[in-house]
C-alpha positions as CSV (number, residue, x, y, z in Angstrom):
1,M,98.5,71.7,108.7
2,L,97.2,74.8,110.6
3,D,93.5,75.5,110.5
4,F,92.6,79.2,110.0
5,C,89.3,80.8,110.7
6,I,88.3,84.2,109.4
7,V,86.2,86.6,111.4
8,G,84.8,89.4,109.2
9,C,83.9,88.8,105.6
10,G,84.0,92.3,104.2
11,R,86.1,93.9,101.4
12,I,89.6,92.7,102.6
13,A,88.4,89.1,103.3
14,K,88.5,88.3,99.6
15,R,92.3,88.5,99.6
16,H,92.7,86.5,102.8
17,S,90.2,83.8,101.9
18,E,91.7,83.3,98.4
19,L,95.1,82.6,99.9
20,L,93.9,80.3,102.7
21,G,91.0,78.7,100.8
22,N,92.8,77.9,97.5
23,G,95.7,76.1,99.2
24,V,98.3,78.8,98.2
25,I,99.9,78.9,101.7
26,G,101.8,75.7,102.5
27,G,100.8,74.3,105.8
28,A,97.6,76.4,106.1
29,R,94.0,75.9,105.2
30,L,90.7,77.8,105.6
31,A,88.5,75.9,108.1
32,A,85.6,78.3,108.6
33,V,84.4,81.9,108.2
34,C,82.2,84.2,110.3
35,D,80.3,87.4,109.8
36,I,77.3,88.9,111.6
37,V,75.8,89.5,108.2
38,P,74.8,86.0,107.1
39,E,75.0,86.7,103.3
40,K,78.6,87.8,103.6
41,A,79.7,84.7,105.6
42,E,77.6,82.3,103.4
43,K,79.1,83.7,100.2
44,I,82.7,83.0,101.2
45,G,81.9,79.8,103.0
46,K,80.2,78.3,100.0
47,Q,83.0,79.6,97.6
48,F,85.6,77.5,99.5
49,G,83.4,74.8,100.8
50,V,83.9,75.5,104.5
51,P,81.4,76.0,107.3
52,W,80.1,79.6,107.8
53,Y,78.9,81.2,111.0
54,T,77.3,84.3,112.3
55,D,78.5,83.7,115.9
56,M,82.3,83.8,116.2
57,H,82.2,82.1,119.6
58,K,80.3,79.1,118.3
59,M,82.7,78.9,115.4
60,M,85.7,78.9,117.7
61,Q,84.2,76.3,120.0
62,E,83.2,73.9,117.2
63,I,86.2,74.3,114.8
64,K,89.0,74.9,117.4
65,P,91.3,76.5,114.9
66,A,95.0,77.0,115.4
67,V,94.8,80.6,114.1
68,V,92.0,83.2,113.8
69,T,92.3,86.0,111.3
70,I,90.3,89.2,112.4
71,L,89.1,91.3,109.5
72,T,86.3,93.2,111.2
73,E,86.0,97.0,111.5
74,S,89.1,98.7,112.8
75,G,87.3,99.8,115.9
76,N,86.4,96.2,116.8
77,H,89.8,94.7,116.4
78,A,90.7,95.1,120.1
79,R,87.4,93.6,121.4
80,H,87.5,90.7,119.0
81,T,91.2,89.9,119.7
82,I,90.7,89.9,123.4
83,E,87.6,87.7,123.2
84,L,89.0,85.2,120.8
85,A,92.5,84.9,122.2
86,R,90.9,83.0,125.2
87,Y,90.3,80.1,122.9
88,G,94.0,79.4,122.6
89,A,94.2,80.3,118.9
90,H,97.0,82.6,117.6
91,V,95.6,85.9,116.3
92,V,96.2,87.6,112.9
93,V,94.7,91.0,112.9
94,E,94.4,93.5,110.0
95,K,95.8,97.0,110.2
96,P,95.5,99.1,112.2
97,M,95.7,96.7,115.1
98,A,93.5,99.1,117.1
99,L,92.5,102.8,117.2
100,T,93.7,103.6,120.7
101,L,97.0,102.8,122.5
102,S,95.0,101.5,125.6
103,D,93.2,99.0,123.3
104,A,96.5,98.0,121.7
105,D,98.0,97.4,125.2
106,A,94.9,95.3,126.2
107,M,95.3,93.2,123.0
108,I,99.0,92.5,123.7
109,A,98.2,91.6,127.4
110,A,95.3,89.3,126.4
111,C,97.5,87.3,123.9
112,D,100.3,87.1,126.4
113,K,98.0,85.8,129.1
114,A,96.5,83.2,126.7
115,G,100.0,82.2,125.5
116,V,99.3,82.9,121.9
117,R,101.0,85.0,119.2
118,L,99.6,88.3,118.0
119,F,100.4,89.0,114.3
120,V,99.6,92.4,112.8
121,V,99.2,92.5,109.1
122,K,101.9,94.7,107.5
123,Q,102.3,92.8,104.2
124,N,104.3,95.6,102.4
125,R,107.3,94.7,104.6
126,F,107.5,91.5,102.5
127,N,107.5,93.2,99.1
128,V,110.6,92.2,97.2
129,P,112.0,95.8,96.6
130,V,111.2,96.7,100.3
131,A,113.1,93.7,101.5
132,K,116.2,94.7,99.4
133,L,115.9,98.3,100.8
134,R,115.9,97.0,104.3
135,E,118.9,94.8,103.6
136,A,120.9,97.8,102.3
137,L,119.9,99.8,105.3
138,E,121.1,97.0,107.7
139,K,124.4,96.8,105.8
140,G,125.0,100.5,106.5
141,R,125.0,101.5,102.9
142,F,123.1,104.7,103.5
143,G,125.5,106.0,106.2
144,K,124.0,109.1,107.9
145,L,120.3,109.2,107.1
146,V,119.0,112.5,105.7
147,M,115.3,112.2,104.8
148,G,112.6,109.6,104.5
149,T,109.4,110.3,102.6
150,V,106.2,108.3,101.9
151,R,103.4,109.3,99.5
152,V,100.0,107.7,99.3
153,R,98.0,109.1,96.4
154,W,95.0,106.8,96.1
155,C,91.4,107.2,95.1
156,R,88.6,106.5,97.6
157,P,85.4,108.1,96.3
158,Q,82.2,108.6,98.3
159,A,80.9,105.2,97.1
160,Y,83.8,103.5,99.0
161,Y,82.7,105.1,102.3
162,D,79.0,104.5,101.6
163,Q,79.6,100.7,101.5
164,D,79.5,100.6,105.3
165,S,78.3,103.1,107.9
166,W,81.5,102.7,110.0
167,R,83.9,103.8,107.2
168,G,85.5,107.2,107.8
169,T,84.1,107.5,111.4
170,W,86.4,108.4,114.3
171,A,85.0,105.7,116.5
172,Q,85.4,102.7,114.1
173,D,87.8,103.7,111.3
174,G,89.7,107.0,111.1
175,G,90.8,108.6,107.9
176,V,93.5,108.1,105.2
177,L,96.3,108.1,107.8
178,T,94.8,105.2,109.8
179,N,93.5,103.2,106.9
180,Q,95.2,103.6,103.5
181,A,98.5,105.1,104.8
182,S,99.1,103.0,107.8
183,H,101.3,100.5,106.0
184,H,103.5,103.3,104.6
185,V,103.8,104.9,108.1
186,D,105.0,101.6,109.3
187,L,107.6,101.3,106.5
188,L,108.9,104.8,107.1
189,E,109.4,104.2,110.8
190,W,110.9,100.7,110.1
191,M,113.5,102.3,107.8
192,M,114.2,105.6,109.5
193,G,114.0,104.6,113.2
194,D,112.1,106.2,116.2
195,V,110.3,109.5,115.7
196,V,110.8,112.2,118.4
197,R,108.3,114.8,117.2
198,V,105.7,115.4,114.6
199,S,103.8,118.3,113.1
200,A,100.7,117.7,110.9
201,M,97.7,119.2,109.1
202,S,94.7,117.5,107.5
203,A,91.7,118.3,105.4
204,T,88.5,116.5,104.2
205,R,88.3,117.7,100.6
206,L,86.2,115.4,98.4
207,V,84.2,113.1,100.5
208,D,81.6,113.4,103.3
209,I,83.1,111.6,106.3
210,E,84.1,112.5,109.9
211,A,87.8,111.9,109.4
212,E,90.4,113.3,106.9
213,D,90.9,112.3,103.3
214,T,94.1,114.3,103.0
215,A,97.0,114.9,105.3
216,A,100.6,116.3,105.3
217,V,103.0,115.5,108.1
218,V,106.6,116.5,108.9
219,L,108.6,114.3,111.3
220,Q,112.0,114.4,113.1
221,F,113.6,111.1,113.8
222,A,115.8,110.3,116.9
223,N,118.9,110.1,114.6
224,G,118.3,113.7,113.4
225,A,116.9,112.9,110.0
226,L,113.7,114.4,108.8
227,G,110.6,112.8,107.3
228,V,107.5,113.7,105.3
229,I,104.2,111.8,105.0
230,E,101.9,112.8,102.2
231,A,98.7,110.9,102.2
232,T,95.4,111.4,100.4
233,G,92.4,109.3,99.2
234,A,91.3,112.2,97.1
235,T,93.4,111.5,94.0
236,R,91.1,111.5,91.0
237,P,90.1,109.7,88.9
238,T,92.1,106.6,89.9
239,D,94.9,105.4,92.2
240,L,98.3,106.9,91.4
241,E,101.0,105.8,93.8
242,G,102.2,104.4,97.1
243,S,105.9,105.1,97.5
244,I,108.8,105.4,99.9
245,S,112.1,107.4,99.4
246,I,115.1,107.0,101.6
247,L,118.0,109.5,101.3
248,G,121.3,109.2,103.0
249,E,124.9,110.4,102.7
250,G,125.7,107.0,101.0
251,G,122.9,106.8,98.5
252,T,119.3,107.0,97.5
253,V,116.5,104.4,97.0
254,V,113.0,105.1,95.8
255,I,110.3,102.5,95.7
256,G,107.1,103.5,93.9
257,G,104.3,101.8,92.0
258,F,100.8,101.5,93.3
259,A,101.7,99.6,96.5
260,V,105.4,100.2,97.2
261,N,106.2,97.4,94.8
262,K,108.4,98.9,92.0
263,L,112.0,99.8,92.5
264,E,112.6,103.2,90.7
265,T,115.9,104.3,92.0
266,W,118.8,102.3,93.5
267,N,121.9,104.6,93.5
268,F,124.8,104.4,96.0
269,V,128.0,106.4,96.3
270,D,130.0,103.2,96.6
271,P,128.5,100.7,94.1
272,E,128.6,97.0,94.8
273,A,128.7,94.1,92.3
274,E,125.2,93.1,93.2
275,D,123.6,96.4,92.4
276,D,123.0,95.7,88.7
277,A,121.3,92.4,89.7
278,V,119.2,94.2,92.3
279,I,117.8,96.5,89.7
280,Q,117.2,93.7,87.2
281,N,115.8,91.0,89.6
282,Y,114.2,92.9,92.4
283,S,112.7,96.0,90.7
284,V,109.1,94.7,90.6
285,N,107.2,92.3,92.7
286,P,106.5,89.0,90.9
287,P,103.0,88.9,89.4
288,N,100.6,87.7,92.1
289,V,96.9,87.7,91.7
290,Y,96.5,87.6,95.5
291,G,98.1,91.0,96.0
292,F,101.5,92.2,97.0
293,G,103.0,90.7,100.1
294,H,100.1,88.9,101.6
295,Q,101.3,85.5,100.5
296,A,104.7,86.0,102.0
297,Y,103.1,87.4,105.1
298,Y,101.0,84.3,105.7
299,E,104.0,82.0,104.9
300,H,105.9,83.9,107.6
301,V,103.0,83.4,110.1
302,V,103.0,79.6,109.5
303,D,106.8,79.4,109.8
304,V,106.8,81.3,113.1
305,I,104.0,79.2,114.6
306,N,105.6,75.9,113.5
307,K,109.2,76.6,114.1
308,G,109.2,79.4,116.7
309,G,111.5,82.4,116.4
310,P,110.8,86.1,116.1
311,Q,107.9,87.7,114.4
312,L,108.5,90.6,111.9
313,V,105.4,92.4,113.0
314,D,104.1,91.5,116.5
315,G,101.8,93.4,118.8
316,L,104.5,95.8,120.1
317,T,105.6,96.6,116.5
318,G,102.0,97.3,115.5
319,R,101.6,99.5,118.6
320,R,104.6,101.5,117.6
321,S,103.1,102.8,114.3
322,L,99.7,103.3,116.1
323,E,101.5,105.6,118.6
324,L,103.0,107.6,115.7
325,I,99.6,107.9,114.0
326,S,98.0,109.0,117.4
327,A,100.7,111.7,117.8
328,I,99.9,112.9,114.2
329,Y,96.2,113.2,115.1
330,E,97.1,115.0,118.3
331,S,99.1,117.5,116.3
332,I,96.3,118.0,113.9
333,E,93.8,118.8,116.7
334,T,96.1,121.0,118.7
335,G,97.9,122.8,115.8
336,K,101.1,122.2,117.7
337,T,104.2,120.1,117.3
338,V,103.8,116.9,119.4
339,D,106.7,115.1,121.1
340,L,106.8,111.3,121.3
341,R,106.3,109.6,123.8
342,F,103.0,111.2,124.8
343,N,99.5,110.5,126.0
344,P,96.7,111.5,123.6
345,R,94.4,114.2,124.9
346,M,92.7,115.8,121.9
347,A,93.1,113.1,119.2
348,K,89.6,112.0,118.0
349,L,90.7,108.5,116.8
350,G,88.8,105.8,118.6
351,R,86.4,108.1,120.3
352,A,82.7,107.7,119.8
353,D,82.0,111.4,120.5
354,G,84.4,112.4,117.6
């Protein structure tokens, strides 16, 4: 049984604590929680009958967990990972893993030095339709890839950002690309391959924040295919979709729904016997009150720690999507097409001076 501790008891902690605290994940249990705001830590601690702390170092020293899950502000992910890896606990960190590439590199180095695993939360990779899409891609069913598109049309009103002073800031959070769309950016790159150049524009349309609530991005992949990222938190009045479309010479797959969880199109030039079953059995994620993908993600973490083997999303993988997001912000600030690989000069993400 692996003891997990949670650092950061904000909005996303509800999902993580329910999984770990209710015994949903085999081989894992919630051992303690921590937040610098006592009321937040106390609420979750009492809910699941575990100790709660306001000092993460004291918690790590007293509990000695096998794994620590970091759910603090995005801008603090790097500092907390580096400080807590020294205790010898494996680290699970929410997206984005960091806001700057130098911080991501420091996180990877710290975990390597401590001999612990670094897991970056990308739970949508475990969605049932997404897994089938990846399987078809690896089998070569798409042939030459033509275009990949992701769309995030969600609703994040001013009240969402007013919950915490760090939300929507360049130094601690970023905008819709860094937060809401980061999973979709990861999926697009996972399916389509390395990006060689990006061109992007953004706007802040309906909320009062430093960063963007709306963005449009065009990408070129190393294989010659093109890509589009459409992301906004300014959909009104409610969330609309989170989707991915993959088009190739051999077929087309579209996964939609609210969170890339509903198979809408599964159409190939050369049909296979399994195709009807895929549409019937894998079209929608099974009902899960804990949210799409998170349960399978934690099961993967436990399996990797106990049995060894490769991680689906390690520190280097998390850095890859951060590099793409950084390049997008660089393009937004310069008004120019940006080639990967690059060193950010103008991108505001992770900078206190905005």
